[in-house]
C-alpha positions in Angstrom: 12.1 -14.4 14.1 8.8 -12.3 14.6 6.6 -13.0 16.9 2.9 -12.5 15.9 -0.2 -12.1 18.3 -3.7 -10.0 17.7 -3.6 -6.4 18.6 -4.5 -5.4 20.8 -6.3 -1.4 22.1 -3.5 -0.8 24.0 -1.8 -1.5 20.4 -3.7 2.0 18.7 -1.4 4.6 18.7 1.4 2.8 17.2 -0.4 0.4 14.4 -2.4 4.4 13.3 1.8 5.5 13.1 2.7 2.9 11.3 -0.8 3.2 9.0 0.8 6.5 8.1 3.9 5.9 8.0 3.1 4.0 5.2 -0.8 5.5 3.6 -0.5 9.0 4.7 -4.3 10.9 5.0 -5.1 8.0 2.2 -4.8 5.4 5.8 -7.1 3.7 8.0 -8.0 6.3 11.1 -7.6 5.6 14.3 -11.7 5.0 15.2 -11.4 3.0 12.1 -8.8 0.9 14.3 -11.0 1.1 17.6 -13.9 0.0 16.2 -11.9 -3.0 14.6 -9.8 -3.4 18.1 -12.9 -2.5 20.4 -16.1 -2.3 19.4 -17.2 -5.5 17.2 -18.7 -7.2 19.6 -18.2 -10.8 20.6 -18.4 -12.2 17.1 -15.4 -10.0 15.5 -15.8 -9.8 11.6 -12.0 -8.2 11.4 -8.7 -8.9 12.5 -6.1 -6.9 13.5 -2.3 -9.1 13.9 0.6 -7.2 15.5 4.4 -8.6 14.7 6.4 -7.5 17.6 10.0 -8.8 18.1 10.3 -10.5 21.4 13.8 -9.4 22.2 12.7 -5.6 23.3 10.9 -4.8 26.1 8.4 -2.6 25.2 5.6 -4.4 23.4 3.9 -1.1 21.9 7.4 0.9 20.9 8.5 -2.6 18.8 5.7 -3.3 17.4 7.1 -3.8 13.7 4.1 -3.8 11.8 0.7 -6.1 11.2 -1.6 -7.1 9.5 -6.1 -6.3 9.0 -8.1 -9.7 7.6 -11.3 -10.7 7.5 -12.9 -14.7 7.1 -15.4 -14.3 4.6 -17.1 -17.5 2.9 -17.5 -17.6 -1.0 -19.8 -20.9 -2.6 -17.3 -23.5 -2.4 -15.7 -21.8 0.7 -14.3 -19.0 3.0 -11.1 -17.4 2.7 -8.9 -14.5 4.0 -9.1 -11.2 2.7 -6.1 -9.1 3.3 -7.6 -5.6 4.0 -4.6 -3.4 5.1 -0.5 -4.5 5.7 1.3 -2.0 7.1 5.1 -2.3 8.2 7.0 0.6 9.6 9.3 1.9 8.3 12.4 0.9 9.6 11.4 -2.6 9.9 10.9 -2.9 5.9 12.7 -5.6 3.7 13.3 -7.2 7.2 10.5 -10.2 6.2 7.9 -8.3 8.3 5.4 -8.3 6.1 6.0 -11.6 4.2 6.3 -12.8 8.2 2.5 -11.8 8.3 0.8 -12.7 5.2 2.6 -16.7 5.6 0.7 -16.1 9.6 -2.3 -15.6 7.7 -1.2 -18.6 4.8 -0.6 -20.8 8.0 -4.6 -20.0 9.9 -6.0 -20.7 6.2 -4.8 -23.9 5.6 -5.3 -24.9 9.8 -8.6 -23.7 9.3 -9.2 -25.7 6.2 -10.2 -21.9 4.3 -8.9 -21.9 0.2 -6.8 -19.4 0.4 -6.1 -16.0 0.8 -7.4 -12.6 -1.2 -6.0 -9.5 -1.3 -6.8 -6.1 -3.3 -3.5 -4.2 -4.9 -3.3 -0.8 -6.6 -1.6 -2.0 -10.0 1.3 1.4 -9.0 2.6 -0.7 -5.8 5.5 -2.4 -7.3 6.8 -3.5 -4.3 4.3 -5.0 -2.8 3.3 -7.1 -6.0 6.7 -8.5 -6.3 5.9 -9.5 -2.1 2.8 -11.9 -3.2 4.1 -12.6 -5.9 6.9 -14.1 -4.3 4.9 -15.8 -2.0 3.2 -17.0 -4.8 -0.4 -15.3 -5.3 -1.5 -14.8 -8.9 -3.6 -12.6 -10.3 -7.0 -13.0 -10.9 -8.0 -9.6 -12.0 -7.5 -5.7 -13.0 -9.7 -3.8 -11.6 -10.4 -0.9 -13.8 -10.4 2.4 -11.7 -11.5 0.4 -8.4 -9.5 3.6 -6.3 -11.0 7.1 -5.8 -7.9 8.5 -8.0 -8.1 6.4 -10.7 -5.9 3.9 -10.1 -7.0 -0.1 -10.8 -6.3 -3.0 -8.8 -5.1 -5.7 -9.3 -6.6 -9.5 -7.6 -4.5 -11.3 -6.1 -5.6 -14.7 -4.8 -3.6 -17.6 -2.9 -4.7 -21.3 -2.2 -4.0 -22.5 0.3 -2.7 -26.0 -1.9 -0.4 -24.0 -3.8 
């Protein structure tokens, strides 16, 4: 249905537009996105993958959403952490976010990682419902985690789940 590929510098403008649609002024800046896409050097630590619609011809305009993630090592193995996930308002409720998460889960399984973690605002019921639908479980509530004082949920999905 959707095609998932690594983000490119040419995606920067559209990535930022989606970020603003999703998070407003609280979102990642164009400079931060640019650093992720081209300034990390030969061994990047943060990655962005984008969902596109292969039916459309304009590669930048058909960018439907993105997932930003990194790999982390803990005592008993490695996992991926979702840092940011955004879907254009035009494509919400069409399975784009789910497809991006499932892409990351497939990578985690292929690389024999323990799973995926995400920190999620307790005040974001639609995102929480999506993660729970995919099998994520709340491992911990982190009090006053965000600048506005809201709590975060640490949600985990094991690759064996």
